[in-house]
C-alpha positions in Angstrom: -0.1 0.0 -0.1 1.5 3.4 -1.1 0.4 6.2 1.5 1.2 9.7 -0.1 0.9 12.2 2.7 -1.6 14.9 1.1 -3.3 17.5 3.4 -5.9 18.5 0.8 -6.9 16.9 -2.7 -5.3 18.3 -5.6 -6.9 21.6 -7.1 -6.8 21.1 -10.8 -7.6 25.0 -10.9 -3.9 25.6 -9.9 -2.3 21.9 -10.7 1.2 20.8 -9.4 3.0 21.8 -12.6 6.6 20.5 -11.5 5.3 17.1 -10.4 3.4 16.6 -13.5 6.4 17.6 -15.5 8.5 15.2 -13.7 6.0 12.2 -14.3 6.3 13.2 -18.3 10.1 13.3 -18.3 10.0 9.9 -16.6 7.5 8.6 -19.0 9.8 9.9 -22.1 13.0 8.6 -20.6 11.5 5.0 -20.1 9.3 4.9 -23.4 11.4 6.9 -25.6 15.2 6.8 -24.8 14.9 3.1 -23.6 12.9 1.9 -26.9 15.0 -0.5 -28.7 17.3 -1.4 -25.8 16.0 -5.0 -25.3 17.0 -5.5 -29.2 20.4 -4.1 -28.4 20.8 -6.2 -25.3 20.1 -9.2 -27.5 22.2 -8.2 -30.2 25.0 -7.9 -27.3 24.5 -11.4 -25.6 24.1 -13.2 -29.2 27.5 -11.8 -30.3 28.8 -13.3 -26.8 27.1 -16.6 -27.4 28.9 -16.8 -30.6 32.2 -16.0 -29.8 35.3 -17.4 -28.0 34.3 -15.2 -24.8 32.1 -18.2 -23.3 35.3 -20.7 -23.4 37.7 -18.1 -22.1 36.1 -15.9 -19.5 33.7 -18.1 -17.6 35.9 -21.0 -16.5 38.4 -18.5 -15.6 35.6 -16.7 -13.5 34.6 -20.0 -12.0 38.4 -20.5 -11.1 38.6 -16.9 -9.5 35.4 -17.8 -7.4 37.5 -21.2 -6.2 40.7 -19.2 -5.7 38.8 -16.4 -3.6 37.4 -19.2 -1.2 33.8 -18.7 -2.7 33.3 -22.6 -3.2 29.3 -22.2 -3.1 29.1 -19.9 -5.9 31.9 -21.6 -7.9 30.1 -24.9 -7.8 27.0 -23.3 -9.0 28.7 -21.6 -11.8 30.5 -24.7 -12.8 27.4 -26.6 -12.6 25.5 -24.2 -15.0 28.5 -24.3 -17.5 28.6 -28.1 -17.7 24.9 -27.8 -18.7 25.6 -25.2 -21.1 23.7 -22.7 -19.4 26.3 -19.9 -19.7 24.0 -16.7 -19.3 23.6 -17.1 -15.2 27.3 -17.2 -15.1 27.7 -14.3 -17.5 25.5 -12.1 -15.2 27.1 -13.4 -11.9 30.5 -12.3 -13.4 29.2 -9.1 -14.9 28.1 -8.2 -11.4 31.3 -9.2 -9.6 33.1 -5.9 -9.9 36.3 -7.0 -8.5 36.8 -9.6 -11.4 35.4 -7.4 -14.2 38.3 -4.9 -13.2 40.7 -7.4 -13.4 39.4 -8.6 -16.5 39.4 -5.1 -18.1 42.8 -4.5 -16.7 44.4 -7.6 -18.6 44.8 -9.5 -15.5 42.6 -12.5 -16.3 43.5 -13.0 -20.1 47.2 -11.9 -20.8 48.6 -11.0 -23.8 50.6 -14.2 -24.1 47.6 -16.4 -23.8 46.4 -18.4 -26.7 43.9 -16.2 -28.7 44.4 -13.4 -26.9 43.9 -10.9 -29.7 40.7 -12.5 -30.7 39.5 -12.2 -27.3 40.3 -8.7 -26.9 38.9 -7.7 -30.2 35.6 -9.8 -29.2 35.5 -8.3 -25.7 35.7 -4.8 -26.9 32.7 -5.6 -29.4 30.6 -7.0 -26.8 31.4 -3.8 -24.6 30.7 -1.6 -27.6 27.4 -3.5 -28.0 26.3 -3.1 -24.5 27.2 0.4 -24.4 24.7 1.5 -26.9 21.9 0.9 -24.7 20.8 3.6 -22.2 21.4 1.4 -19.1 25.0 0.7 -20.3 25.7 4.2 -20.9 24.1 5.7 -17.8 23.7 3.0 -15.4 
């Protein structure tokens, strides 16, 4: 239940203009600026699914969890990967700020690693596709 502390009924002869403008701006942002974001996000994840990023990043993320002593999450992520369910593991990885910082800084996949240049190119493309969304740019 939402409780709005209104001491009197709104008087539409003298409407709350600022409040109405804020509501209008929020509606425009929600329906206008974010229109098409779902398709852009799908395109980014389709790129991820069809790249070497799954085989390169996600097993290293599971190893990172194990090394950090987070055996529970490592087991869940490893089990999901064994069932070819990479999306939940990717979401978990993207929300792990410490790991993502290391990944972006080149501390997880190093220049001497096999397929590093392909990984770097595909990772950059994935990031570029995600940053085409309103959430990717501003959230």
